[in-house]
C-alpha angles and dihedrals in degrees: 000000000000115000115205124212128229122200122200118224123199129180142134092247136045096231091060090047090056091049091050091047093053090048091050092050091048088054093055107275118145097195136028122211112205111207102208092187086078091068117096088222130359111234100194094194089057091042091055090049089048090055092048093047093048103044085130088070119079095227133192117190123210138166109199119218095191133030125172103221135083092219092075121070117237115274116276116265122263094039096161093052089050091049089054090052092049090051091051089061088064099228119189092243133016126184113225122188120231124261100359099059102037092104086065095063094088090055094062119109123230089257095060124082113202124221108203109205133200113184133179115180094182103043142311107290098088092063111096096195097175093051092046093051092046092054091048093051093049094050093080097203135073110305137163123217117212123191122179119174138154115247114204097176139032087253088061090052090051089054092053089052090049092052091051092049092051092049090049091053088051087055093234128145109245149162116213117177141156128229124215128038097305090046091065088078089068090051097053090041094051092120092054091044090053096239117173090217140342132223119247138174119243095190141014090224107037136052125018113011115252121269124179112279098028114132134200121254094245091055090052093047090051093048095048098060119106093242095045121135118222116203133171146172118233117210143054100324121132116249096257101036114153091256088078091055094049094052093043089057090047089054091048098050092046089050091235127147111232150108137228125210136187108224120194109224111178107170137047095240090053090050091051092049097049091046089057089052091047091052088052091055106273091131136015099214137004138203117207119214132180133332094027106050095101096032089061092065094081094039098065133094091215136011124209116224088251090064090048093050093048094039087223141078123226100162132042125194120203112223138165088257093054137263118342120197127212138171108220095187088092092055090040091058092046091053092045089057094050096091088057128062106258089188089068092057108095104141123046130187117196120190110200138011103240112143095267088067087072090060091052093047093046093053096044107029095094096038106048135066100225138015117188119188133191115194122222094252091050088233126156094240138035131169089249088073089059091052094048108028092179092066117102118221115232090245089067096045121099102173133089096195114104133152094208129030118191127196109211098159117106113230112276115230109263093016100070091121097045125096104228097185117101109267094222089056092052094046093057101041129096104208133027123202114195109179094156097064118114112226091211086074129041107261110240089207091055090051090049092049090053091049091051094043094240127152111252137201111192134196088261094068091040091051093049095048092046090052092046091052090054092047092054092048091053099044101029084226122129116212112214114236089238089065101046141020139156093267089070088073101050088115087069096048097103092047101053118106112176098197091103091055097044097038098245 
């Protein structure tokens, strides 16, 4: 099934609408919806001429009665009279709002196909599905049903899917989509939902103002292809967190069709429900962010040794046997070390016992001579020493000479700009690994490493290599180093906050 794409244009003059429409079509749109409520005044003589002059554009005309943003002026007065005048021009498509405009259906000519719309920008309750379907069935001619609502829970998503299934059984043309972050699932799954078309943005700066959940045309095109990969992160990430940008670039450089979403999952029942859908094929690969990395351990069909070692899951692979959980921080650390000679690392000092310290220890424990660890409370004992008896606590260490120093303490509130590692340790080391830094702030440890002339691996490289390891697990595709490296993502450096990955 081919899913078409509609772009919405909005301007205060018809010439600009035409320019936006042509741009949208050049970007892959199949239809253009002209929102006439953007015009300061509707000159219907000019509008008729506009229609005649632009018969090469597949146009839909609408005059919105409600729009949930302060950036748009209220609709012009006399909307219903203006709708009647638009209908008299016999456009190919006209968007009528349910229930307010249903009395206009008998006035449509044979040439005009109505789109009856039910929208709820806040939730789902404003959508009267039964009434909408009843009107569509009684119309007796070609009609398109459009439902746009804002799902806040997985149950809301299930209701959107149910509406689409019912409309399909009724053999109607329809567009059912969700707004907001969760709603994006309905957009990338438009082919499976049976949508006649889907709405996409052609520009960040022109056309319909952005609302949460809207996606660009090229993302939709990439997600609609038969061989497309659909990935997501489950947790408390914002919709446009940098993770989306990183995976989109990985898809681009590997010449792979696909899309990556951040999906807010806030309760355990919702997590259980979406995992059932994922196992049934909803998604092809999943990242897990806080607060679910440990909760995932008992929800999997199979756990990789990396998840056992880390006692947390950050990546899930969908297989015929079920869901398999991994923790790619181990592989991410290995790859971050590759530019440096691991054979020259014999003595390691780890400050802190945050979970990432387990990745460092697991990679190095059989290859180095000594690992010294200081826990964040500066205590004389920590459970990590029971797990790895060969590790020496800092209280029993009397040397300052280390090849690798690792910062595994999350920044303490009020001390984000303070280097907490012992100065004499830093002065004598060769390489510093700082996975706990937040790229939204300049890392004080990075500044100190530069001042001392030490080699430095930051959270940025660790983040990139961890993401790349997940991508290769999901797709079974290896991206050659010549095609991709961490420097490709420098544009994201000031946006990355690693709390979601490290559970803080």
